N, C-alpha and C positions, 0 to 999 in steps of 0.2 A: 522238699523245702518250698515254701511259698515265697517267690522272689518278685519284687517290683523293680522294673527297669525304666529309667528315663533315657531318652535318646535311643529308644528301642529300634526304631526304623532307620537309624543312621548307619554310617559306614561301619563303625565298630559294633554297635548294637546288633546289626544284621548278622554278625558272626557270633556274638555272645549269646543271644536269645536261643537260636537253634541248638547250640552246644548244651545249654542248660535243659532245654526241653528233651533232647535226646537222652540226657542223663536221668530223666525222671522227675525233674523239678517242675512245679506249677508256676508258670511265669505270666505276669501281667505287665504289659508295656504301655507307657504313656504315649498318647498320640494327640497332636494338636490339629490335625486335619483328617478328612475322610481318606485322602491318599495315604497318609501315614498309618491310619487305622487299618486299611486294607493290607499294607505291607506287614504290619505287626501280626495280623491274623495269618497271613501267608507263611510267616516264620513259625507258626504253631503256638502262639501266645494269645492270651486273652487281652482285651483292650480296655484301657481306662482313658476316656476322652478328657483333654485338658492340656495345660502347659505348665511350665515351671514358675509362672507368675501367680498361680493359684495356690497360695501357701496353705490355706486350710485344706484344700483337696489333697495336697501332698502329705500333710500330717495324717489325714484319714487313710490314705493309701499305705503309708508306712505302718500305721497301727494294725492294719489288716494283713501285713506280710511278716515273714520271718527274717527277711533280708531285703535291703535296698541296694541296688547297683546304680550309681548316678553317673551317667555318661553324657547327659545333655549339657550344652553350652551355647550361648547366643553368639554364634559366629558372624551373624549379620552385623551386629553392633561392633564386634571386634574388627571386621574387615573395613568398617566405616572409619576406623581410627580411634574408637573409644574403648580401648582394652580395659581401662580402669572401670568404666561403666558396666561392661560385660562381667567383669570379675565381681563387682558389687552386687549385681543381680544374682550371680552364682552363690555368693556368700549368704544372701538372704534365703536362697533355696536350701543350702546345706544346713543353715541354722534351724530352718523349719523342720527338716528331717531329724536334726539332733534333739529338738524339743519333743518330737513324737516318740523317739526311740530311747530317750534317757531312762536308765534304770531297768531296762527290759532284758539286757544281755543279747539283744538282736544284733545282726550284722549290718554295717554300713560300709560300702566299698566306694571310694572316690578316686579321682585322678591326682596323683602326686607328681612331684618334680624330681624325685630322687633325693640324694643327700646334698642339700644346697651348700654345705661346707666344701664339698668336692667339686661343685659346679660353678663356683666363682660368684662374684657380686651380682652379675646379671640375673642369676636365678633367685637370689635373695630379694631383689627389688621387684621382680616380676609380680604383678598384682595377684596372680593365681597362687603364688606361694603362701599368701595369707590364708587362702581357702584351705590349702593342704595342711597348714598348721592347725587350723580350726578342726579339721577332721582327725588329725593325730591326737588332739586333745579330747576326743570323744571317749577314749578309754577311761578317763577319770570320771565319766558320767554314766558308767554302766552300759556302754555300747562296745561291741566287738568291731573296732574300726580297722579297716584295711586300706592301704594306699597302693595304687599301681602306677608306677612311673612309665608313661608311654613315650616311646621315642618319637621324634618329629616326623619321621617317615613311616607311615603304616600303609603298606602296599598290597595289591592284589586286584582281582577283577572287580571288587566292590568299590575301589578307590576312584571317585569321580571328581573330587574337588581338593585333594590334598596337594602336597608339595610336588609330586611327580606330574600329575595332570596340569598343574599350573606352569611348571617349567616347559612342558610340551606345548602348551598353548602359546607361551611367549616365544618359543623357538619358531613355531609356525608363523607367527605374526611378524617376527623380525628377520627371518631367513637365516638365522644363525643360532646355534645352541651355546648359550653363554655361561660363563662362570666368572667369578671375581678374582682378580690377581692371578696367582698361580693355581688356584683351585684346590689347594691342599687342605682347606678346612673340611671337616668331616661331619657327616650326619649319621647317627645311629638309626637303625631300621628294624622293622619286624613285619612279617606277613600277617595279614588280617586274620587268617584262620588259626595261626599259632597264637595270636593274641586272644582270640575267643576261647581257646582251650585253657590258656593261663587263667583267665577270669573264672572259669568253672573250677579248676583245680584250687585256686585261691579260696573261693567260696567254701569248698568242701574241706580243705586241709590246713589253711594258713592259720597260725596262732594269732590271737588278738594283738593289734599293734604292729603287725608286719608291714614293712614297706618294700614292695616287690618291684624289681627291675624287669621290664617287659621287652627289652631289646634282644633280638636274636643275633644281630650284628652290631658290634660295638661302635663302628663308624666306617662309612664309605666316603672316600674323597669325592667332593663335589665335581671335580674335573672328570673323574671316571664316569659319574652319572651323566654329565653333559656330553661327553664323547659318545657314550652309548646311545643317548637320544639323537645326537647328530648323525650317527651311523644309520639308525633306523629311518630318519627323515631325509637322509641323503643331503645333509647340509653340513657346513663346517662347524666345528666346536672352536670357539674363540674366547680369549680373555677380554673381559670388560674392566677398565680401570675403576677402582673403588669410587672415585669422584663422579663417575657416570652411572653408578648402580641404579639410582632412582630413574634417571632418564631412560635407561634400557629396560629395566625390569618393573618399573612402576612401583606400587606399594610393596611388591615382593622384594625390592632391592635391599631393604633392611635385613630381611631373612637370609638373602644370599650371602651376606657378609658374616653370618654367624659361624663361629667355630665352636662346636658343642663337644664338651669333654666326653671321652668314651664312657659308655654305659655297660658295665660288666654285669652279666646275668648269672655269674657263677653261684652266688648264694641262693638265688631264686630257683635255679635248676636243682640244686641240692635239696632245698626245702620242699619243693612241690613235685620233684621228679618230672620236671617240665623239659620236654625234648622237642625243640622246634624242628618240624619235619618238612615244611614247605619251602619253595625256592627262596634264595636270598634275593636282594634287590636287583642286582645286575642280571641274574638269571631270569628273574621275573620279567624284567624289561625285554630280555631276549625272546621271551615267549610270544611277544608281539601284540598282546591284547590291548595295551595302552595306545597303540597306533592304528587301531581299526576304525576309529571315528575321527572326524575333523574337529 
């Protein structure tokens, strides 16, 4: 299958692309810089130069592929505090792909948020939920749409900017490994390599309209994560009052207060025969690779 992948050189893409290549698919990855292009080539894929703002280019790439896996997102704008703006850009990208694929029966895989009815009002008002709903509606336009709900913690040796590296950087800067309140709020997680395999299985096997849950672990207490980080850095794990979250964690304070409902992967395991095989989050932290650089 000819597969076009956005975000091909990113954390998740760097696991998805080689998984597809090794399975015999012909992969082309979008690259917006020479550095990204070199990374995509090293993963075994062809390169298409450009970015997700080039909507005509995206339509052309989709027309020349059998499937599109959309992983790119403007995290720089999101980190600057404009989540709505980043989501609006993503919506434009997704609609461009939808225009190109309509009526073809080709596959479009996007990032979903799981069942928002089970995840509370916060998920429903998340700007990215509108994008997920747009993708879910592709089925009515002759597109095989698939949504993958990715947990907030995607961990492994490729993880350089996610939740865990951020927590470690803050712990090093403050001298304590913090958590909010009693730290009982939980974050679902998956190893990057297990997620890459799920994408390949979904592309090959999932029925149109599937909404897949990619969590290998339903939820790990944030206090357990903080204590493990503290142990490796030889600093104390401490509770931070919720009113001091922003002062201690900066922009990450709002995320530290999140309690995310469990993400059960039972239906996804059964549908795809997906069996996560790589270490869980705490075991992955204990392997030490997160702590080898400052």
